[in-house]
N, CA and C atoms as an extended XYZ file, in Angstrom:
324
Properties=species:S:1:pos:R:3:atomname:S:1:resname:S:1:resid:I:1 pbc="F F F"
N        33.236       -2.676       -0.720 N   MET     1
C        32.199       -3.774       -1.256 CA  MET     1
C        31.541       -3.589       -2.399 C   MET     1
N        31.016       -4.554       -2.568 N   ASN     2
C        29.871       -3.990       -4.248 CA  ASN     2
C        28.874       -4.310       -3.849 C   ASN     2
N        27.846       -3.988       -4.573 N   LEU     3
C        25.803       -3.861       -4.565 CA  LEU     3
C        25.618       -5.211       -4.239 C   LEU     3
N        26.192       -6.392       -4.627 N   ASP     4
C        25.778       -8.006       -4.715 CA  ASP     4
C        25.660       -8.060       -3.550 C   ASP     4
N        27.309       -8.455       -2.482 N   SER     5
C        27.462       -8.577       -1.367 CA  SER     5
C        26.822       -7.272       -0.768 C   SER     5
N        26.708       -6.320       -1.106 N   ILE     6
C        25.538       -5.459        0.135 CA  ILE     6
C        23.950       -5.947        0.001 C   ILE     6
N        23.970       -6.159       -1.025 N   SER     7
C        22.407       -7.248       -1.414 CA  SER     7
C        22.076       -8.411       -0.574 C   SER     7
N        23.111       -9.361       -1.297 N   GLN     8
C        23.203      -10.890       -0.454 CA  GLN     8
C        22.992      -10.108        1.614 C   GLN     8
N        23.877       -9.207        1.599 N   GLU     9
C        24.050       -8.956        3.641 CA  GLU     9
C        22.576       -8.262        3.940 C   GLU     9
N        22.041       -7.831        3.055 N   LEU    10
C        20.570       -7.221        3.395 CA  LEU    10
C        19.373       -8.128        3.585 C   LEU    10
N        19.859       -9.500        2.543 N   ASP    11
C        18.616      -10.542        2.588 CA  ASP    11
C        19.314      -11.045        3.578 C   ASP    11
N        19.893      -11.620        4.348 N   ARG    12
C        20.062      -12.576        5.028 CA  ARG    12
C        20.019      -11.505        6.591 C   ARG    12
N        20.424      -10.587        6.953 N   LEU    13
C        19.895       -9.686        8.149 CA  LEU    13
C        18.068       -9.682        7.964 C   LEU    13
N        17.568       -9.158        7.101 N   TYR    14
C        16.255       -9.035        6.699 CA  TYR    14
C        15.850      -10.061        7.687 C   TYR    14
N        15.853      -11.347        6.776 N   GLU    15
C        15.347      -12.657        7.326 CA  GLU    15
C        15.745      -12.828        8.861 C   GLU    15
N        17.157      -12.831        9.389 N   PHE    16
C        17.538      -13.244       10.786 CA  PHE    16
C        17.789      -12.184       11.827 C   PHE    16
N        18.383      -11.290       11.104 N   GLU    17
C        18.411      -10.087       12.234 CA  GLU    17
C        17.506       -8.403       11.755 C   GLU    17
N        16.240       -8.355       12.166 N   ILE    18
C        16.081       -7.340       12.000 CA  ILE    18
C        16.078       -5.976       11.978 C   ILE    18
N        16.095       -6.130       13.805 N   SER    19
C        16.849       -4.633       13.794 CA  SER    19
C        17.862       -4.152       13.845 C   SER    19
N        19.018       -5.366       13.251 N   GLU    20
C        20.567       -4.665       12.564 CA  GLU    20
C        20.429       -4.429       11.304 C   GLU    20
N        19.353       -5.088       10.571 N   TYR    21
C        18.534       -4.721        9.109 CA  TYR    21
C        17.885       -3.465        8.942 C   TYR    21
N        17.576       -2.813        9.729 N   ILE    22
C        17.048       -1.123       10.388 CA  ILE    22
C        17.819       -0.388       10.000 C   ILE    22
N        19.562       -0.763       10.719 N   ALA    23
C        20.232        0.088       11.065 CA  ALA    23
C        20.788       -0.149        9.845 C   ALA    23
N        21.172       -1.077        9.205 N   ARG    24
C        22.099       -1.500        7.969 CA  ARG    24
C        21.380       -0.119        6.657 C   ARG    24
N        20.043       -0.121        6.853 N   CYS    25
C        19.513        0.325        5.935 CA  CYS    25
C        20.104        1.578        5.913 C   CYS    25
N        19.809        2.219        7.277 N   ASP    26
C        19.364        3.667        7.792 CA  ASP    26
C        21.203        3.739        7.556 C   ASP    26
N        22.130        3.154        7.325 N   GLU    27
C        23.501        3.981        7.181 CA  GLU    27
C        23.852        3.847        5.701 C   GLU    27
N        23.142        2.380        5.342 N   LEU    28
C        23.177        2.833        3.628 CA  LEU    28
C        22.092        3.643        2.771 C   LEU    28
N        21.442        4.618        3.790 N   LYS    29
C        21.079        5.331        2.710 CA  LYS    29
C        21.557        6.769        3.020 C   LYS    29
N        22.392        6.816        4.241 N   LYS    30
C        23.199        8.511        4.143 CA  LYS    30
C        24.071        8.874        3.456 C   LYS    30
N        24.907        6.777        2.959 N   GLN    31
C        25.664        7.052        2.139 CA  GLN    31
C        25.440        7.267        0.650 C   GLN    31
N        24.289        7.137        0.561 N   GLY    32
C        23.834        7.624       -1.371 CA  GLY    32
C        23.519        6.240       -1.514 C   GLY    32
N        22.803        5.440       -1.138 N   PHE    33
C        22.441        4.589       -1.815 CA  PHE    33
C        20.907        4.323       -1.869 C   PHE    33
N        20.078        3.836       -2.975 N   LYS    34
C        18.782        2.719       -2.897 CA  LYS    34
C        18.645        1.825       -2.706 C   LYS    34
N        17.576        1.634       -1.487 N   ILE    35
C        17.631       -0.280       -1.602 CA  ILE    35
C        16.128       -0.453       -1.543 C   ILE    35
N        16.377       -1.471       -2.337 N   TYR    36
C        14.758       -1.825       -3.169 CA  TYR    36
C        14.491       -3.570       -2.503 C   TYR    36
N        13.099       -4.038       -2.264 N   ARG    37
C        13.049       -5.202       -1.557 CA  ARG    37
C        11.644       -5.080       -2.548 C   ARG    37
N        12.061       -7.143       -2.907 N   ASN    38
C        10.463       -7.341       -3.545 CA  ASN    38
C         9.896       -8.070       -2.523 C   ASN    38
N         9.075       -8.827       -2.647 N   SER    39
C         7.500       -9.619       -1.666 CA  SER    39
C         8.761      -11.056       -1.259 C   SER    39
N         9.108      -11.351       -2.174 N   THR    40
C         9.646      -12.074       -1.318 CA  THR    40
C        10.996      -12.462       -0.202 C   THR    40
N        11.839      -10.734        0.028 N   GLY    41
C        12.375       -9.975        0.771 CA  GLY    41
C        13.947      -10.693        0.077 C   GLY    41
N        14.172      -10.513       -1.433 N   GLN    42
C        15.461      -10.387       -2.124 CA  GLN    42
C        15.311       -8.716       -2.216 C   GLN    42
N        16.599       -8.824       -2.023 N   HIS    43
C        16.759       -7.159       -1.955 CA  HIS    43
C        18.043       -6.595       -3.066 C   HIS    43
N        17.779       -5.508       -3.522 N   LYS    44
C        18.535       -4.761       -5.035 CA  LYS    44
C        18.866       -3.637       -4.100 C   LYS    44
N        20.145       -3.237       -4.413 N   VAL    45
C        20.822       -1.984       -4.202 CA  VAL    45
C        21.321       -1.229       -5.086 C   VAL    45
N        21.320       -0.055       -5.001 N   VAL    46
C        21.570        0.693       -6.544 CA  VAL    46
C        22.513        2.392       -5.774 C   VAL    46
N        22.929        3.318       -6.050 N   THR    47
C        23.595        3.860       -6.231 CA  THR    47
C        22.487        4.963       -6.937 C   THR    47
N        22.467        5.930       -5.774 N   THR    48
C        21.546        7.853       -6.154 CA  THR    48
C        21.816        7.874       -7.716 C   THR    48
N        20.818        8.065       -8.780 N   GLY    49
C        21.473        8.900       -9.776 CA  GLY    49
C        21.827        7.704      -10.158 C   GLY    49
N        21.986        6.540      -10.477 N   GLN    50
C        21.836        5.476      -11.117 CA  GLN    50
C        20.440        4.915      -11.708 C   GLN    50
N        20.116        4.055      -13.028 N   ASN    51
C        19.578        4.023      -14.050 CA  ASN    51
C        18.664        2.875      -12.824 C   ASN    51
N        17.394        2.801      -12.145 N   ALA    52
C        16.858        1.103      -11.463 CA  ALA    52
C        15.964        1.184      -11.621 C   ALA    52
N        15.721        0.985      -13.586 N   SER    53
C        14.076        0.532      -14.214 CA  SER    53
C        14.049       -0.501      -13.905 C   SER    53
N        15.109       -1.485      -13.566 N   SER    54
C        14.820       -3.038      -13.799 CA  SER    54
C        14.024       -3.079      -12.382 C   SER    54
N        14.545       -1.996      -11.087 N   ALA    55
C        13.527       -2.373      -10.526 CA  ALA    55
C        12.479       -1.402       -9.506 C   ALA    55
N        11.730       -0.798      -10.377 N   GLN    56
C        10.473       -0.324      -10.366 CA  GLN    56
C         9.355       -1.158       -9.792 C   GLN    56
N         9.951       -2.580       -9.887 N   ARG    57
C         8.661       -3.390       -9.846 CA  ARG    57
C         8.626       -3.561       -8.578 C   ARG    57
N         9.886       -3.383       -8.049 N   GLN    58
C        10.022       -3.734       -6.268 CA  GLN    58
C         9.916       -2.566       -4.963 C   GLN    58
N         9.323       -2.522       -4.183 N   THR    59
C         9.034       -2.267       -3.513 CA  THR    59
C        10.570       -1.171       -2.537 C   THR    59
N        10.540       -0.024       -2.343 N   VAL    60
C        11.414        0.463       -1.282 CA  VAL    60
C        10.702        0.001        0.069 C   VAL    60
N        11.831       -0.161        0.931 N   TYR    61
C        11.797       -0.120        2.667 CA  TYR    61
C        11.097        0.274        3.172 C   TYR    61
N        10.539       -0.073        3.524 N   ASP    62
C         9.607        1.390        4.010 CA  ASP    62
C         9.341        0.602        5.606 C   ASP    62
N         9.948        1.425        6.919 N   PRO    63
C         9.328        0.760        8.102 CA  PRO    63
C         7.661        0.755        8.269 C   PRO    63
N         7.553        2.548        8.186 N   ALA    64
C         6.201        2.768        8.095 CA  ALA    64
C         5.139        1.951        7.234 C   ALA    64
N         5.485        0.988        6.448 N   GLY    65
C         4.230       -0.058        5.523 CA  GLY    65
C         4.387       -1.140        6.391 C   GLY    65
N         4.864       -1.172        6.894 N   GLU    66
C         5.105       -2.404        7.938 CA  GLU    66
C         3.547       -3.178        8.530 C   GLU    66
N         2.873       -1.824        8.882 N   ARG    67
C         1.688       -2.183       10.020 CA  ARG    67
C         0.497       -2.673        8.932 C   ARG    67
N        -0.142       -3.247        9.500 N   LYS    68
C        -1.140       -3.918        9.399 CA  LYS    68
C        -2.535       -3.693        9.609 C   LYS    68
N        -3.258       -3.680        8.633 N   GLU    69
C        -4.501       -2.552        9.921 CA  GLU    69
C        -5.359       -4.068       10.645 C   GLU    69
N        -5.613       -3.646       11.720 N   SER    70
C        -6.456       -5.113       12.343 CA  SER    70
C        -8.070       -5.369       11.874 C   SER    70
N        -8.177       -6.045       12.557 N   PHE    71
C        -9.219       -6.513       11.856 CA  PHE    71
C       -10.547       -6.057       12.313 C   PHE    71
N       -10.616       -5.143       13.337 N   PHE    72
C       -11.661       -4.475       13.356 CA  PHE    72
C       -11.939       -3.834       13.452 C   PHE    72
N       -10.923       -2.932       12.244 N   SER    73
C       -10.951       -1.651       12.005 CA  SER    73
C       -11.285       -1.447       10.777 C   SER    73
N       -11.068       -2.504        9.916 N   LYS    74
C       -11.298       -3.220        8.502 CA  LYS    74
C       -12.612       -3.651        8.628 C   LYS    74
N       -13.003       -3.971        9.878 N   ALA    75
C       -14.516       -4.792        9.634 CA  ALA    75
C       -15.263       -3.275        9.903 C   ALA    75
N       -15.432       -1.979       10.483 N   LYS    76
C       -15.387       -1.418       11.346 CA  LYS    76
C       -16.220       -0.195        9.413 C   LYS    76
N       -14.582       -0.260        8.737 N   LYS    77
C       -14.475        0.653        7.554 CA  LYS    77
C       -15.777       -0.330        6.346 C   LYS    77
N       -16.051       -1.327        6.054 N   LYS    78
C       -16.978       -2.126        5.523 CA  LYS    78
C       -18.226       -1.956        5.958 C   LYS    78
N       -18.678       -2.076        7.243 N   VAL    79
C       -19.832       -1.788        7.654 CA  VAL    79
C       -20.242       -0.286        7.332 C   VAL    79
N       -19.179        0.826        7.492 N   LYS    80
C       -19.966        1.932        7.281 CA  LYS    80
C       -19.637        2.078        5.995 C   LYS    80
N       -19.153        1.813        5.235 N   ARG    81
C       -19.428        1.727        3.253 CA  ARG    81
C       -21.076        0.758        3.238 C   ARG    81
N       -20.847       -0.127        3.827 N   GLY    82
C       -22.175       -0.864        3.595 CA  GLY    82
C       -23.531       -0.114        3.796 C   GLY    82
N       -23.589        0.810        4.927 N   VAL    83
C       -24.630        1.773        5.510 CA  VAL    83
C       -24.439        3.296        4.001 C   VAL    83
N       -23.629        3.689        4.048 N   GLU    84
C       -23.114        4.186        3.204 CA  GLU    84
C       -24.046        4.664        1.543 C   GLU    84
N       -23.544        2.957        1.725 N   ASN    85
C       -24.339        2.572        0.246 CA  ASN    85
C       -25.555        2.278        0.015 C   ASN    85
N       -26.379        1.337        1.038 N   THR    86
C       -27.748        1.278        1.550 CA  THR    86
C       -28.477        3.370        1.561 C   THR    86
N       -27.874        3.839        2.341 N   LYS    87
C       -28.089        5.070        2.428 CA  LYS    87
C       -28.245        5.504        0.831 C   LYS    87
N       -27.708        5.898       -0.075 N   SER    88
C       -27.327        6.227       -1.599 CA  SER    88
C       -28.606        5.049       -2.035 C   SER    88
N       -28.722        4.300       -2.329 N   VAL    89
C       -29.605        3.218       -2.641 CA  VAL    89
C       -31.093        3.687       -2.602 C   VAL    89
N       -31.254        3.902       -1.295 N   ILE    90
C       -32.340        4.455       -0.364 CA  ILE    90
C       -33.130        5.674       -1.734 C   ILE    90
N       -31.671        6.586       -1.303 N   ASN    91
C       -31.818        7.928       -1.859 CA  ASN    91
C       -32.536        8.217       -3.489 C   ASN    91
N       -31.409        7.161       -3.909 N   PHE    92
C       -31.715        6.669       -5.493 CA  PHE    92
C       -33.197        6.203       -5.983 C   PHE    92
N       -33.496        5.343       -5.389 N   ILE    93
C       -35.374        4.830       -4.837 CA  ILE    93
C       -36.171        5.566       -4.461 C   ILE    93
N       -35.735        6.501       -3.656 N   LYS    94
C       -36.969        7.867       -3.826 CA  LYS    94
C       -36.603        8.960       -5.239 C   LYS    94
N       -35.913        9.198       -5.317 N   VAL    95
C       -35.702        9.789       -6.597 CA  VAL    95
C       -36.517        9.366       -7.419 C   VAL    95
N       -36.534        8.108       -7.827 N   LEU    96
C       -37.267        7.379       -8.794 CA  LEU    96
C       -38.752        7.179       -8.329 C   LEU    96
N       -38.944        7.133       -7.325 N   HIS    97
C       -40.477        7.492       -6.942 CA  HIS    97
C       -40.901        8.104       -6.609 C   HIS    97
N       -40.719        9.124       -6.499 N   ASN    98
C       -41.280       10.789       -6.716 CA  ASN    98
C       -41.147       11.640       -8.407 C   ASN    98
N       -40.044       10.739       -9.311 N   ALA    99
C       -40.290       11.038      -10.639 CA  ALA    99
C       -41.320       10.245      -10.885 C   ALA    99
N       -41.592        9.256      -10.743 N   GLN   100
C       -42.465        8.785      -11.287 CA  GLN   100
C       -44.233        9.092      -11.030 C   GLN   100
N       -44.461        9.398       -9.608 N   LYS   101
C       -45.680       10.149       -9.143 CA  LYS   101
C       -45.375       10.958       -9.924 C   LYS   101
N       -44.935       12.092       -9.867 N   ASN   102
C       -44.647       13.579      -10.854 CA  ASN   102
C       -45.969       12.979      -12.732 C   ASN   102
N       -45.020       11.916      -12.582 N   ASN   103
C       -45.028       11.401      -14.230 CA  ASN   103
C       -47.127       10.925      -14.026 C   ASN   103
N       -47.064       10.542      -12.688 N   ASN   104
C       -48.636        9.658      -13.127 CA  ASN   104
C       -49.280       11.195      -12.519 C   ASN   104
N       -49.000       11.866      -12.106 N   ASN   105
C       -50.022       13.304      -11.638 CA  ASN   105
C       -49.991       13.888      -12.151 C   ASN   105
N       -49.168       14.130      -13.820 N   ARG   106
C       -49.820       14.992      -15.071 CA  ARG   106
C       -50.312       14.016      -16.207 C   ARG   106
N       -50.580       12.781      -15.631 N   ARG   107
C       -51.404       12.419      -17.182 CA  ARG   107
C       -53.046       13.060      -16.841 C   ARG   107
N       -53.231       12.825      -16.070 N   TYR   108
C       -54.646       13.027      -15.419 CA  TYR   108
C       -55.162       14.224      -15.619 C   TYR   108
């Protein structure tokens, strides 16, 4: 089986039979292949040790990377970051105010 036919097989499995796709990827990785997938779902299979410079822009299959953040966790992070930014601005204003206050006291 050549690398092009393996790539085509993985394309088909990824689109229609994801559970078999994961099992086939694991099997191919154990045999010493590297599997690359781009954002459109097309695959490229290379043997380990072969220069895969043309596939560097493509992403490696990673089942843990498929999880997406929920809306609430994103919202929580944004609110937390907003509060931290507000605190930083307030502290900066306090420093400026104290510096100006000290300068005004020295004039007299």
